[in-house]
Structures are given as structure tokens and as C-alpha cells.
DSSP file (Angstrom, degrees, kcal/mol; ACC not computed):
  #  RESIDUE AA STRUCTURE BP1 BP2  ACC     N-H-->O    O-->H-N    N-H-->O    O-->H-N    TCO  KAPPA ALPHA  PHI   PSI    X-CA   Y-CA   Z-CA
    1    1 A X              0   0    0      0, 0.0     5,-0.0     0, 0.0    27,-0.0   0.000 360.0 360.0 360.0 132.3   -1.0   -0.8    6.8
    2    2 A X     >  -     0   0    0      1,-0.1     4,-2.3     4,-0.0     3,-0.3  -0.276 360.0-122.1 -59.9 147.1    2.6    0.2    7.7
    3    3 A X  H  > S+     0   0    0      1,-0.2     4,-2.7     2,-0.2     5,-0.2   0.872 110.4  55.7 -60.9 -38.9    2.8    2.1   10.9
    4    4 A X  H  > S+     0   0    0      1,-0.2     4,-2.0     2,-0.2    -1,-0.2   0.890 110.3  46.0 -62.3 -38.1    4.5    5.1    9.3
    5    5 A X  H  > S+     0   0    0     -3,-0.3     4,-2.4     2,-0.2    -1,-0.2   0.895 111.4  51.5 -71.6 -39.8    1.6    5.4    6.9
    6    6 A X  H  X S+     0   0    0     -4,-2.3     4,-2.4     2,-0.2    -2,-0.2   0.914 110.4  49.4 -61.7 -43.6   -1.0    5.0    9.7
    7    7 A X  H  X S+     0   0    0     -4,-2.7     4,-2.3     1,-0.2    -2,-0.2   0.926 112.8  46.1 -62.7 -45.4    0.7    7.7   11.7
    8    8 A X  H  X S+     0   0    0     -4,-2.0     4,-2.4     1,-0.2    -1,-0.2   0.878 111.6  52.4 -65.9 -36.8    0.8   10.1    8.8
    9    9 A X  H  X S+     0   0    0     -4,-2.4     4,-2.3     2,-0.2    -2,-0.2   0.925 110.0  47.9 -65.1 -44.2   -2.8    9.4    7.9
   10   10 A X  H  X S+     0   0    0     -4,-2.4     4,-2.4     1,-0.2    -2,-0.2   0.910 112.2  49.9 -62.5 -41.7   -4.0   10.1   11.5
   11   11 A X  H  X S+     0   0    0     -4,-2.3     4,-2.1     1,-0.2    -2,-0.2   0.911 110.4  49.9 -63.0 -42.8   -2.0   13.3   11.5
   12   12 A X  H  X>S+     0   0    0     -4,-2.4     5,-2.5     1,-0.2     4,-0.6   0.895 111.7  48.2 -64.3 -40.3   -3.5   14.4    8.2
   13   13 A X  H ><5S+     0   0    0     -4,-2.3     3,-0.5     3,-0.2    -1,-0.2   0.901 110.4  51.6 -67.2 -39.8   -7.1   13.6    9.5
   14   14 A X  H 3<5S+     0   0    0     -4,-2.4    -2,-0.2     1,-0.2    -1,-0.2   0.887 115.1  41.8 -63.3 -38.0   -6.4   15.6   12.7
   15   15 A X  H 3<5S-     0   0    0     -4,-2.1    -1,-0.2    -5,-0.2    -2,-0.2   0.534 107.0-129.2 -84.2  -6.6   -5.2   18.6   10.8
   16   16 A X  T <<5 +     0   0    0     -4,-0.6     2,-1.2    -3,-0.5    -3,-0.2   0.887  46.2 166.4  56.7  41.2   -8.0   18.1    8.2
   17   17 A X     >< -     0   0    0     -5,-2.5     4,-2.4     1,-0.2    -1,-0.2  -0.721  14.7-177.2 -90.1  91.4   -5.4   18.3    5.5
   18   18 A X  H  > S+     0   0    0     -2,-1.2     4,-2.5     1,-0.2     5,-0.2   0.855  79.4  54.4 -62.2 -37.4   -7.4   17.1    2.5
   19   19 A X  H  > S+     0   0    0      1,-0.2     4,-2.2     2,-0.2    -1,-0.2   0.927 111.9  44.4 -62.3 -44.2   -4.5   17.2    0.1
   20   20 A X  H  > S+     0   0    0      2,-0.2     4,-2.8     1,-0.2     5,-0.2   0.887 111.5  53.6 -68.0 -39.1   -2.4   15.0    2.4
   21   21 A X  H  X S+     0   0    0     -4,-2.4     4,-2.3     2,-0.2    -2,-0.2   0.929 110.7  46.6 -61.0 -45.8   -5.3   12.6    3.0
   22   22 A X  H  X S+     0   0    0     -4,-2.5     4,-2.2     2,-0.2    -2,-0.2   0.916 113.4  49.0 -63.2 -43.3   -5.8   12.1   -0.8
   23   23 A X  H  X S+     0   0    0     -4,-2.2     4,-2.2     1,-0.2    -2,-0.2   0.932 113.4  45.7 -62.4 -46.8   -2.0   11.7   -1.3
   24   24 A X  H  X S+     0   0    0     -4,-2.8     4,-2.5     1,-0.2    -1,-0.2   0.855 110.2  55.1 -66.3 -34.6   -1.7    9.1    1.5
   25   25 A X  H  X S+     0   0    0     -4,-2.3     4,-2.2    -5,-0.2    -1,-0.2   0.919 108.6  47.8 -63.0 -43.7   -4.8    7.3    0.3
   26   26 A X  H  X S+     0   0    0     -4,-2.2     4,-2.4     1,-0.2    -2,-0.2   0.902 110.7  52.2 -62.9 -40.4   -3.2    7.0   -3.2
   27   27 A X  H  X S+     0   0    0     -4,-2.2     4,-2.9     1,-0.2    -2,-0.2   0.914 108.7  50.9 -60.1 -43.2    0.0    5.7   -1.5
   28   28 A X  H  X S+     0   0    0     -4,-2.5     4,-2.9     1,-0.2    -2,-0.2   0.926 111.7  45.5 -62.8 -45.9   -2.0    3.1    0.4
   29   29 A X  H  X S+     0   0    0     -4,-2.2     4,-2.2     2,-0.2    -1,-0.2   0.877 114.2  49.5 -66.7 -36.2   -3.8    1.8   -2.7
   30   30 A X  H  X S+     0   0    0     -4,-2.4     4,-2.0     2,-0.2    -2,-0.2   0.941 113.6  46.0 -64.5 -47.6   -0.5    1.7   -4.6
   31   31 A X  H  X S+     0   0    0     -4,-2.9     4,-2.3     1,-0.2    -2,-0.2   0.919 113.7  49.2 -60.0 -46.1    1.2   -0.1   -1.8
   32   32 A X  H  X S+     0   0    0     -4,-2.9     4,-2.4     1,-0.2    -1,-0.2   0.888 109.9  50.3 -64.9 -39.3   -1.6   -2.6   -1.4
   33   33 A X  H  X S+     0   0    0     -4,-2.2     4,-2.2     2,-0.2    -1,-0.2   0.877 110.8  49.9 -67.2 -36.2   -1.8   -3.3   -5.1
   34   34 A X  H  X S+     0   0    0     -4,-2.0     4,-2.4     2,-0.2    -2,-0.2   0.902 111.1  49.1 -67.3 -40.3    2.0   -4.0   -5.2
   35   35 A X  H  X S+     0   0    0     -4,-2.3     4,-2.6     2,-0.2    -2,-0.2   0.902 111.3  49.5 -65.3 -41.0    1.7   -6.3   -2.2
   36   36 A X  H  X S+     0   0    0     -4,-2.4     4,-2.3     2,-0.2    -2,-0.2   0.920 112.3  47.5 -63.9 -44.3   -1.2   -8.2   -3.8
   37   37 A X  H  X S+     0   0    0     -4,-2.2     4,-2.2     2,-0.2    -2,-0.2   0.912 112.4  49.8 -62.8 -43.0    0.7   -8.6   -7.1
   38   38 A X  H  X S+     0   0    0     -4,-2.4     4,-2.2     1,-0.2    -2,-0.2   0.922 111.1  48.9 -62.8 -44.8    3.8   -9.8   -5.2
   39   39 A X  H  X S+     0   0    0     -4,-2.6     4,-1.5     1,-0.2    -1,-0.2   0.878 110.6  50.7 -64.3 -38.1    1.8  -12.3   -3.2
   40   40 A X  H  X S+     0   0    0     -4,-2.3     4,-0.8     1,-0.2    -1,-0.2   0.902 110.1  50.0 -66.1 -39.8    0.2  -13.7   -6.4
   41   41 A X  H >< S+     0   0    0     -4,-2.2     3,-0.6     1,-0.2    -2,-0.2   0.887 110.1  51.0 -64.2 -38.9    3.6  -14.0   -8.0
   42   42 A X  H 3< S+     0   0    0     -4,-2.2    -1,-0.2     1,-0.2    -2,-0.2   0.802 107.7  53.2 -68.5 -29.4    4.9  -15.9   -4.9
   43   43 A X  H 3< S+     0   0    0     -4,-1.5     2,-0.3    -5,-0.2    -1,-0.2   0.619  86.2  98.6 -84.6 -12.1    1.9  -18.3   -5.0
   44   44 A X  S << S-     0   0    0     -4,-0.8     2,-0.1    -3,-0.6    -3,-0.0  -0.558  83.0-112.1 -75.2 137.0    2.4  -19.3   -8.6
   45   45 A X        -     0   0    0     -2,-0.3     2,-0.4     1,-0.1    -1,-0.1  -0.413  30.0-115.8 -68.4 143.9    4.3  -22.6   -9.1
   46   46 A X        -     0   0    0     -2,-0.1     2,-0.5    -4,-0.1    -1,-0.1  -0.660  26.6-148.1 -81.8 132.3    7.7  -22.3  -10.6
   47   47 A X        -     0   0    0     -2,-0.4     2,-0.5     2,-0.0    -1,-0.0  -0.877  12.1-168.7-105.1 127.0    8.0  -24.0  -13.9
   48   48 A X        -     0   0    0     -2,-0.5     2,-0.4     2,-0.0    -2,-0.0  -0.952  10.6-146.3-116.2 135.8   11.3  -25.5  -14.9
   49   49 A X              0   0    0     -2,-0.5    -2,-0.0     1,-0.1     0, 0.0  -0.830 360.0 360.0-100.5 135.5   12.0  -26.7  -18.4
   50   50 A X              0   0    0     -2,-0.4    -1,-0.1     0, 0.0    -2,-0.0   0.412 360.0 360.0-102.0 360.0   14.3  -29.7  -18.9
């Protein structure tokens, strides 16, 4: 998890800001899904046609 997101998440939990917690949680899952997709794309062999 990026440090900026971790800091904001801790701040939201300390303030008990449920709206912010939900928003940051959605951001985290969106970020993680993008990273997973990117890693899968990088691991696929490149096909070249001759």
C-alpha cells in the first residue's frame, strides 16, 4: 500500500470518519486491481508476427 494512502487511512480511522474510510478503501481496491492487471500484462510473453 502506498505510504500516502496508509497515512490517510490511519488518519480517517483515528477520526472515525466512515465516509473517508469507505472512499479510501475503494481507492485501495481500485489501485490493487490496476496493479494486478499491470503485472499480469507484464508477465505475458510478447508475440511477434513475421
